[in-house]
C-alpha positions in Angstrom: 66.7 59.6 -3.0 67.8 56.0 -2.9 67.6 53.9 -6.1 64.6 51.5 -6.1 66.1 48.0 -6.0 64.6 44.9 -7.6 64.4 43.4 -4.1 62.2 46.4 -3.0 60.1 46.1 -6.1 59.5 42.4 -5.4 58.3 43.3 -1.9 55.9 45.9 -3.4 54.6 43.3 -5.9 54.0 40.8 -3.1 52.0 43.4 -1.1 50.0 44.4 -4.1 49.3 40.7 -5.0 48.1 40.1 -1.5 45.7 43.1 -1.7 44.5 41.9 -5.2 43.8 38.5 -3.8 41.9 39.9 -0.8 39.6 41.8 -3.1 39.3 39.0 -5.6 40.9 40.7 -8.6 43.6 39.4 -10.9 45.9 42.2 -11.9 49.2 43.2 -13.5 51.5 45.1 -11.2 54.2 47.4 -12.7 56.9 49.0 -10.6 58.8 52.0 -12.0 61.6 54.0 -10.5 61.4 57.8 -9.9 62.6 58.4 -13.5 59.7 56.4 -15.0 62.0 53.4 -15.9 60.6 49.9 -15.5 62.0 47.9 -12.5 59.6 45.0 -12.6 56.2 43.8 -13.9 54.2 40.9 -12.5 51.1 39.4 -14.2 48.9 37.3 -11.9 47.3 34.2 -13.4 44.3 35.0 -15.5 44.9 38.8 -15.4 43.9 40.4 -18.7 46.7 40.7 -21.2 45.6 44.3 -22.0 46.4 45.1 -18.3 50.1 44.9 -19.0 50.0 48.1 -21.0 47.5 49.7 -18.7 49.5 49.0 -15.6 52.7 50.3 -17.1 51.0 53.5 -18.4 49.2 54.0 -15.0 52.6 53.7 -13.2 54.3 56.0 -15.6 51.5 58.6 -15.2 51.9 58.3 -11.4 55.6 59.1 -11.7 55.1 61.9 -14.2 52.5 63.6 -12.0 54.2 62.7 -8.7 50.9 61.3 -7.5 49.9 57.8 -6.2 47.9 55.6 -8.5 45.4 54.8 -5.7 45.4 53.2 -2.3 48.3 53.1 0.1 50.4 49.9 0.0 53.5 51.2 1.8 56.7 49.2 1.5 
């Protein structure tokens, strides 16, 4: 499997932010590699500070269980 690059993580963040804006939700987006290591985190303006930990934990759980968090935001 190819290593998840920062450039790819930025593209995923852009797509997730577009989706968040379309549904009117400010969110924190965390991107982890397949080993559960943080690649990037992005906090939208006015997103809850508590969402930083929640987003990271949700992404880590997704990696650990090899399951999507929800939705399909393809790269």
